[in-house]
N, C-alpha and C positions, 0 to 999 in steps of 0.2 A: 215421451221423456228430452228435458233439456240439454242442446247442444256442450260437448264438456267447451269450456276459456279456449282459445287460441295463444300459442302464443305468436303472433299474426297479428297485427293491428293498421288499423286504418294510421294516415296524417291527424287525420281531425280527429279519431281517440285518443292516438298518442298528445295529441297538444292542448288535450282536456284532462288527462292524467296528471302532467308540469303546472298545468292554470291550476286545480286541484290541491297541487303546495306551494302554490306562489310563484309559482315558475313560469313568465310568458314569452312562448317561444309561440308561431304562428306555424300550422302547418306546412308554409312555402317556405321559411325558413332551414322548417324536417327534410322539407323534401329537398333543401337547396343541399346541407347536411350526408342525405342519402346521394345523390349525383356525384356527392365528393369526397365520397363514402366512409365518416366519419362513423356514420350507423349502419351498417346493418338495412339494409334491405329486398323487396324485391315485389316485381310488378309483372303481375298474370295480363293487368290488361292494362285499362287505363287507368287505376288507382296504384299507388304506393303503398305498401304495408313495411312494415318496421315492425321487429319486435320487442313486443313488451318488456321483456327481463331486460334489456339494453336500458328501458326507455325510463324502469323501473329504477334502476343502474345507477342514473344518472343524477339518482335523487338523492342517492347515497357519500355522504362523506369522502372522501379520499384519506388514505393513510390515518392521523394520529389527531388529524386535525385541530381545530385556534392556534393561540399565539405563541409561539417559539417562543421556548423561554432562552431571549436575549437580555443583558443586563442594561435596562438605559443609564444613563450617565447621572449622576448628580445634578443640582442646581449648582453647584461650585461647582464642578467638571465643565460646562458648560460657559469658550469664553464669550466675554461679552455680557453676559443674561446680569452680571450682580446689580444692577442699578435696574433694573427691569420693572421691579415691587417699592424702592423704594418713595418714599410717602408717601404712601397708601397708609391709613388707618381705619382700625375698626370700629 
Protein backbone atom coordinates (compact mmCIF):
# COMPACT_ATOMS: atom_id res chain seq x y z
CA UNK A 1 0.00 0.00 0.00
CA UNK A 2 1.55 3.38 -0.98
CA UNK A 3 2.32 5.94 1.68
CA UNK A 4 0.11 9.03 1.72
CA UNK A 5 2.00 12.16 0.66
CA UNK A 6 3.46 14.04 3.57
CA UNK A 7 3.20 17.79 3.90
CA UNK A 8 6.91 17.84 4.84
CA UNK A 9 9.32 17.68 1.88
CA UNK A 10 13.07 18.04 1.47
CA UNK A 11 14.68 21.22 0.22
CA UNK A 12 15.53 19.47 -3.06
CA UNK A 13 11.87 18.47 -3.53
CA UNK A 14 10.78 22.04 -2.76
CA UNK A 15 13.26 23.43 -5.28
CA UNK A 16 11.89 20.94 -7.82
CA UNK A 17 8.32 22.13 -7.27
CA UNK A 18 9.39 25.73 -7.77
CA UNK A 19 11.51 24.83 -10.82
CA UNK A 20 8.50 23.12 -12.40
CA UNK A 21 6.74 26.49 -12.14
CA UNK A 22 9.77 28.15 -13.81
CA UNK A 23 10.96 29.70 -10.54
CA UNK A 24 14.64 28.96 -10.03
CA UNK A 25 15.45 28.76 -6.32
CA UNK A 26 18.31 26.57 -5.14
CA UNK A 27 17.99 24.21 -2.18
CA UNK A 28 20.68 26.24 -0.39
CA UNK A 29 18.56 29.39 -0.74
CA UNK A 30 15.56 27.53 0.67
CA UNK A 31 17.77 26.35 3.54
CA UNK A 32 18.82 29.93 4.25
CA UNK A 33 15.18 31.05 4.21
CA UNK A 34 14.39 28.23 6.66
CA UNK A 35 17.22 29.28 9.01
CA UNK A 36 16.05 32.91 8.83
CA UNK A 37 12.48 31.86 9.64
CA UNK A 38 11.02 32.97 6.32
CA UNK A 39 9.57 29.50 5.74
CA UNK A 40 8.53 26.93 8.31
CA UNK A 41 10.98 24.06 8.62
CA UNK A 42 11.90 21.00 10.66
CA UNK A 43 15.25 19.29 10.99
CA UNK A 44 14.89 15.87 12.59
CA UNK A 45 18.36 14.77 11.41
CA UNK A 46 20.74 16.11 8.80
CA UNK A 47 18.06 17.01 6.26
CA UNK A 48 15.90 20.10 6.47
CA UNK A 49 12.22 19.67 5.65
CA UNK A 50 9.77 22.41 4.66
CA UNK A 51 6.00 22.36 4.29
CA UNK A 52 4.77 21.47 0.80
CA UNK A 53 1.71 23.68 1.29
CA UNK A 54 3.91 26.68 2.07
CA UNK A 55 6.01 26.11 -1.06
CA UNK A 56 2.84 25.81 -3.17
CA UNK A 57 1.53 29.00 -1.56
CA UNK A 58 4.57 30.80 -3.00
CA UNK A 59 3.21 29.96 -6.46
CA UNK A 60 -0.16 31.62 -5.88
CA UNK A 61 -0.47 35.33 -6.66
CA UNK A 62 -1.12 37.54 -3.67
CA UNK A 63 -4.17 39.77 -3.57
CA UNK A 64 -5.74 41.04 -6.75
CA UNK A 65 -2.50 41.06 -8.65
CA UNK A 66 -2.16 42.69 -12.00
CA UNK A 67 -1.49 46.30 -12.72
CA UNK A 68 -3.16 48.82 -10.44
CA UNK A 69 -5.61 51.26 -11.96
CA UNK A 70 -3.35 54.28 -12.03
CA UNK A 71 -4.14 56.89 -14.68
CA UNK A 72 -1.20 57.51 -16.97
CA UNK A 73 -0.58 61.08 -18.09
CA UNK A 74 -1.56 61.93 -21.63
CA UNK A 75 1.38 62.73 -23.92
CA UNK A 76 0.46 66.42 -23.88
CA UNK A 77 0.55 66.43 -20.05
CA UNK A 78 4.24 65.51 -19.97
CA UNK A 79 6.39 68.66 -20.04
CA UNK A 80 9.24 68.65 -22.53
CA UNK A 81 7.85 65.79 -24.57
CA UNK A 82 6.09 67.84 -27.23
CA UNK A 83 8.99 67.69 -29.69
CA UNK A 84 9.80 64.05 -29.12
CA UNK A 85 8.10 62.81 -32.29
CA UNK A 86 8.37 65.92 -34.42
CA UNK A 87 9.84 65.32 -37.83
CA UNK A 88 8.85 61.67 -37.98
CA UNK A 89 6.86 60.90 -41.08
CA UNK A 90 5.13 57.67 -42.08
